[in-house]
N, C-alpha and C positions, 0 to 999 in steps of 0.2 A: 636442180636436176632430179628427175624422177627416181624413186628408189628402185633397187633391183627387183623387189617384189612387184612393183607396178609394171615394170618392163616385162616381166614374165606374164602378168595378166594381159597386157596389151598384145603380146605375141599369141597368147592362147585364144583371145577373141578373134584375132586375124585368122588363125587356123580354123576355128569353128565357122567363120564366115566363108572361107574357101571350101571347106568340106561339106557344108550343109546348104548354103544358099546358092541360087542360080548365078552363073557368071554375069549374065545380062538380065535386066529386069524388063518385064512386059510393059509396053507403053499403055496398054489397055488395063493393066492390073489383073489379068486373067492367067491363072496357072493351073497345072494339073494337081490332083489330090496328093501325088507324091511330093510335089514342091511344098504344099501346105503342111504335110506331115513333117517334112524336114525342117520347115520354119518353126513349127511348134517345138521340135527337138532343140533347135537353135536357142529358143527362148529359155527352155528349161536348163540347158547346159551352160549358157552364159550367166544365168542367175546363180548357178552353183559356183562358177568362177568368181563372180563378184563377192559372194558371201565368203568364200575361202580367202579372198584377198583381204577384205577388211578385218577378218578375224586374225589372220596371220600378221598383218601390219600392226594391229593394236597390240598384240602380244609382243611383237618385236620392239615396239616403242617402250613399253613398260619394262621389259627385260633389260634393255639397254640403259634405261634411266636408273634401274636398280643397281646395275653393275657399276655405273658411273658414281653412284653414291657410296656403295660398299667398298669400292676400290680406291676412290680418290676424294670422297666427301663432296662431290658435285651434286647440287640439288637441282634437278631439271623440273620444268613446269609440270610435266605429266605426273611425276612422283608426288610432288607437293599437292597437286590437284586431287590425285587419288586418295591421299591420306585425309585431306580436308573433306572430300566427298564421303568417305567411309565413316569418319568421325561424326560428321553431321547426321548420318542416318542412325548411328548408335546412341548419341546423346551423352551428356556428362551428368552423372548422378549428383544429388544434393548433399550426400554424405559419403564419407569413405567407407562406411559400413555397407553401403549399397553398391559398391563396385562389383561388377559381374565376374564370374569365373573367367571370362575372356581376358579381362585385364590381368588376372592372376596367372593365366596361362601364358601370356606374352608380356612379361614384366619389363622387358627392355625395349628401347626404341627400335633396335635392329630386328628384334623378333616381331614386333608389331608391323613394321614395314614389310618384312618378308611374308608375313601372314596375309597382309592386304594384297600384295602382289600375287600371291598364290590364289587367293579367293577370286580376284579379278580374272586371272588366267583361266581358272576352272569354270567360271561363268561363261566366258567366251567359248571355251571348247565344248562344254556340255549342255549349256542352257540357251545359247543363242541359236535361233532358227529363222534366219531370213535377213532381208535388207530393207524392210519397211522402216518408216520413220521412227517408230518406237525402238526398233532394233538398233538403228544407227545412233540414236540419242543415248541409249544405255551403254553403247560401246565407246562413243566419243566424248561425251560430257565428262566422265570421270578422268579422262586424259587431259582435260583443260581446254578442249575446243569450246570456244565461246559462241554465243548466239550470232554475233556479227560475222563469224567465220563460216557459218552455214549458208549455203545457197538454197533459199526456200523454193525457188522454181525447180531446182534439181531434186530436192526432197519430195516435192509433189509428184514430179514425173516418175521418180523411182518408186514411190508408194503405189501409184496407179499401175505401173508395169509389173511390180512384184505381186500385186493382188491378182492381176490377170494371169500371171504365171502360175499362181497357186490353183486357180480354177482349172488350168490345163493339167497340171501335175497330179491333181487329186481326182480327176474325172476319167473314168474308163471310157474307151472308145466304143465299147460294146453297147449297141442299141441307142447311142446318143449321137446327136449332130455335133461334130467338132467345129470349133471356131476356125474360120479361114483367115489366117493372118497374112496380110500383105508383106512379102519379104522385104520390099524396098522400105516400107514404113518401119518395119521391125528393125532393120539395120540402122536406120536413122535414130531410132529411140535408144538402141543399145550404144551407139556411138556417143549420144548425149550423156547417157549414164556413165560411160567409160570416162568421158571428159570430166564429169563431176568427181569421179573417184581420183582423177589426177590432181584436182584441186585439193581434195581431202589429203591425198598423199603429201602434197606440198605443205599443207598446214601441219601435218604430223611431224614433218622434218624439224619444226620449231619447238616441238614438245619434248 
């Protein structure tokens, strides 16, 4: 069953489609500049919704995993993966004299786990900017999502769409020719990406 956060995302995308895209699409694919402008807005706003979803969902997963461990001793895959991922990037010294201040700062297992959870959450909230492949990998791999659980076709489609969104979002309309996005094609791509996030949402339920 989709998570509550995914259902919120789905409803929001439906709202944006209703508010910004034409009710009926042109058989010839010809639209007014007003329609093209609203379609560009649809792309920018749905991108923001997708980004907010994956960030919120990732933080929810790791917070729930941390609570399950601290309250009942349950070790969920996401928490185990996060610790393994972070320990792997830090490395183990050859001598106890080479232990970093970080180890001294967090001497207990509970303190280390809490610190890693906080570091991961902080990265998501402050340093993630987008839903390109590198963004999604940095969010999902530490939670234990495996290579086999990624849909590469979806990753490629999301990468291309997010790149195109960036070109629109960071380009002024003043003195420039704006891209005319076909609203029918745009809706199809957004629905494909939304379906992919539904799969990710399901995968995260097992973490």
